[in-house]
C-alpha positions in Angstrom: 65.6 30.2 1.7 62.1 29.3 2.3 60.9 26.8 4.8 57.9 24.6 4.6 55.0 25.3 7.0 54.4 22.8 9.7 51.0 20.9 9.4 48.0 22.8 10.8 47.0 22.0 14.3 43.3 21.2 15.0 42.2 20.9 11.4 38.4 20.8 11.0 36.5 17.9 9.5 33.5 18.9 7.5 30.6 16.9 6.0 29.6 17.4 2.4 25.9 18.0 1.7 25.6 14.6 0.2 27.0 12.9 3.3 24.7 14.9 5.5 21.6 13.9 3.6 22.8 10.2 3.5 23.1 10.2 7.3 19.7 11.9 7.7 18.1 9.4 5.4 19.6 6.4 7.2 18.3 7.7 10.6 14.9 8.4 9.1 14.7 4.8 7.7 15.6 3.4 11.1 12.8 5.4 12.7 10.3 4.1 10.2 11.3 0.5 10.9 11.0 0.9 14.6 7.6 2.5 14.2 6.1 -0.4 12.1 3.2 -2.2 13.7 3.0 -6.0 14.2 0.7 -8.0 11.9 -2.8 -8.2 13.1 -4.6 -11.6 13.3 -7.9 -11.6 11.3 -9.1 -15.0 12.4 -9.9 -18.2 10.6 -13.1 -18.9 8.7 -14.9 -22.2 9.3 -17.8 -23.6 7.3 -20.1 -26.2 8.9 -22.1 -28.8 6.9 -25.1 -29.6 9.2 -26.5 -32.7 7.5 -27.1 -35.9 9.4 -24.0 -37.6 7.9 -21.7 -35.1 9.5 -23.5 -35.0 12.9 -22.2 -36.8 16.0 -24.1 -38.9 16.8 -25.3 -39.5 13.2 -28.1 -41.9 14.3 -30.7 -41.8 15.5 -31.8 -38.8 13.4 -33.0 -37.2 16.6 -31.0 -37.1 19.8 -30.5 -34.8 22.8 -27.4 -33.1 21.2 -25.7 -33.0 17.9 -22.0 -32.0 17.5 -20.5 -30.8 14.3 -16.8 -30.2 13.6 -15.2 -28.0 11.0 -11.5 -27.7 10.1 -9.5 -24.9 8.5 -5.8 -23.8 8.5 -4.9 -26.8 10.6 -7.4 -25.8 13.3 -10.7 -27.4 14.4 -13.9 -25.8 15.7 -16.8 -27.6 17.4 -20.4 -26.6 17.2 -23.0 -28.1 19.5 -26.8 -27.9 19.0 -29.1 -28.8 21.9 -32.8 -28.3 22.2 -34.1 -25.7 24.5 -36.4 -26.8 27.4 -40.1 -27.1 26.9 -42.4 -25.3 29.4 -42.7 -28.5 31.4 -38.9 -28.6 31.8 -38.3 -31.6 29.4 -35.7 -31.2 26.7 -36.8 -31.8 23.1 -34.5 -33.8 20.8 -32.4 -32.3 18.1 -33.4 -33.6 14.7 -31.0 -33.8 11.7 -31.7 -35.2 8.2 -29.9 -35.3 5.0 -31.2 -31.8 4.2 -29.9 -30.2 7.4 -30.7 -29.7 11.0 -34.2 -28.6 12.1 -34.1 -25.2 13.8 -37.8 -24.2 13.4 -41.1 -26.0 12.9 -44.6 -24.6 13.4 -48.0 -25.5 12.1 -50.3 -28.5 11.7 -48.4 -30.8 9.4 -47.9 -34.4 10.5 -44.1 -34.4 10.0 -41.4 -32.6 11.9 -38.6 -31.4 9.7 -38.6 -34.6 7.6 -39.2 -37.0 10.5 -42.5 -38.8 11.3 -42.0 -37.6 14.9 -39.5 -35.2 16.5 -37.5 -37.9 18.4 -37.6 -41.5 19.1 -41.3 -41.7 18.2 -42.2 -39.3 21.0 -42.6 -35.6 21.6 -44.5 -32.7 20.3 -44.4 -31.7 16.6 -43.5 -28.0 17.0 -40.0 -26.8 17.4 -40.1 -23.1 18.5 -36.5 -22.7 19.7 -33.1 -24.5 19.8 -29.8 -23.7 21.4 -26.2 -23.8 20.1 -22.7 -22.9 21.2 -19.1 -23.0 20.0 -16.0 -24.1 21.8 -14.1 -21.0 20.7 -14.9 -17.3 20.3 -16.5 -16.7 16.9 -18.2 -14.1 14.8 -21.3 -15.1 12.9 -21.0 -14.6 9.1 -23.6 -16.4 7.0 -26.0 -19.4 6.7 -28.0 -21.4 4.2 -31.0 -23.6 4.3 -31.2 -27.2 2.8 -35.0 -27.4 3.1 -37.5 -24.6 3.7 -41.3 -24.5 3.7 -42.9 -21.1 4.5 -46.5 -20.7 5.4 -48.5 -17.5 5.2 -47.7 -14.8 7.7 -44.3 -13.4 8.6 -42.1 -16.2 9.9 -39.0 -14.9 11.5 -36.0 -16.5 13.2 -34.2 -14.6 15.9 -30.5 -15.4 16.8 -29.8 -14.0 20.2 -27.4 -14.2 23.1 -29.4 -14.3 26.3 -26.8 -12.1 28.1 -26.6 -9.5 25.4 -29.1 -7.1 23.8 -27.6 -7.8 20.4 -29.8 -10.0 18.1 -30.0 -10.9 14.5 -33.5 -11.2 12.9 -33.6 -13.4 9.8 -36.8 -13.4 7.8 -37.9 -16.6 6.0 -40.4 -15.4 3.4 -37.7 -14.1 1.1 -35.2 -17.0 1.4 -34.3 -19.8 -1.0 -32.7 -23.2 -0.3 -29.0 -23.8 -1.1 -28.4 -20.0 -1.1 -25.9 -18.3 1.2 -27.2 -15.3 3.2 -25.2 -13.0 5.4 -26.5 -12.3 8.8 -28.5 -9.1 9.0 -26.7 -8.2 12.2 -23.6 -10.4 12.7 -22.2 -10.4 16.2 -19.4 -12.0 18.3 -20.2 -15.0 20.5 -17.9 -15.9 23.4 -16.6 -19.5 23.7 -19.2 -21.9 25.2 -21.8 -19.0 25.3 -25.2 -20.4 24.5 -27.1 -18.8 21.6 -30.9 -19.3 21.1 -32.6 -19.5 17.7 -36.3 -18.6 18.3 -38.9 -18.8 15.6 -42.2 -16.9 15.3 -45.0 -16.8 12.8 -45.9 -19.1 9.9 -48.1 -21.5 11.8 -51.8 -22.2 12.4 -54.4 -24.5 11.0 -53.0 -26.9 8.4 -50.3 -24.5 7.3 -46.8 -25.3 8.3 -43.4 -23.6 8.3 -40.2 -25.7 8.5 -36.6 -24.5 8.3 -33.6 -26.9 8.1 -30.2 -25.3 8.4 -27.7 -27.0 6.1 -24.7 -24.6 6.5 -23.2 -22.1 8.9 -20.1 -20.0 8.4 -18.3 -18.3 11.2 -14.9 -16.7 11.9 -13.0 -17.8 14.9 -11.4 -14.9 16.7 -8.4 -14.7 19.2 -9.4 -15.0 22.8 -6.9 -12.3 23.8 -6.1 -9.0 22.0 -2.9 -9.1 20.0 0.2 -8.2 22.0 2.3 -5.3 21.0 6.0 -5.4 20.3 8.5 -4.6 23.1 10.7 -2.7 20.7 10.3 1.0 21.1 8.4 2.5 18.1 8.5 6.3 17.8 6.2 7.9 15.3 7.8 8.5 11.8 7.4 12.2 12.1 9.0 12.4 15.6 11.8 10.1 14.4 12.5 12.4 11.4 12.6 15.5 13.6 14.9 13.8 16.1 17.3 12.6 13.3 17.4 16.1 11.8 18.2 17.7 15.1 21.0 15.2 15.8 22.5 15.8 12.3 22.6 19.6 13.0 24.3 19.1 16.3 26.9 16.8 14.7 27.7 19.3 11.9 27.9 22.1 14.4 30.4 20.1 16.5 32.6 19.2 13.5 32.5 22.7 11.8 35.6 25.0 12.4 35.3 27.9 14.8 37.7 30.1 12.8 40.9 29.9 10.7 43.9 28.5 12.6 47.0 30.7 12.4 50.4 29.3 11.5 53.4 29.7 13.9 54.8 32.3 11.6 51.7 34.4 11.8 51.6 34.2 15.5 55.2 35.6 15.7 54.5 38.3 13.3 57.1 37.1 10.7 56.9 35.5 7.4 59.1 33.1 5.5 
């Protein structure tokens, strides 16, 4: 009479090749997810209309300061123009007309950027420089003129940060009104950092150069660098290597060491 064999003790559990690769793929995917970088902020673009109707104050046409506000993506950005000091220490007024804000005037013409005089009927006719600042950190992008008269010579406007060697030189002889031009050397301006626009050339005798800025486009940038995620993020390659090594150790632990003998085999007798 034969007897049935008792169940094997310590039976091994093995993983099929398909199960092994599924486990490896799952771990690799998890490594890639952890390694993903957070989205980077690229800033908000603001476009300023610099005509007299958008200036604060709007009247008189010339005043010590002119403030302009632009909105985008639910945010607001303020731009302030103020006149640089004359050699005697007096401040020249900021002139704004329907064509734009006067940033440079040189020569012998009787008008000053569309005004009979550069302020409340007082002051000198020439406007060699003007100051401006933003209430947030920005990057200069582009500009346009609403009125432009260029005399012989090589008139040039220099946009500069007094505390930085970086400048952007913008020629006038090759520009047209109501046309957008990118800055030749765009640069970042800190919040409330004063910039100076200085003009040279294009004056003398009865010739005159006038430049009225009608538009300015900038990009507002974050004040602080973007923060990184607190979740660990191994590189994808390292994650894949770690997952592969862990899978090998798991298969080695679950694989049988050798065949397990039945009780009959251990006693040397069969059924």
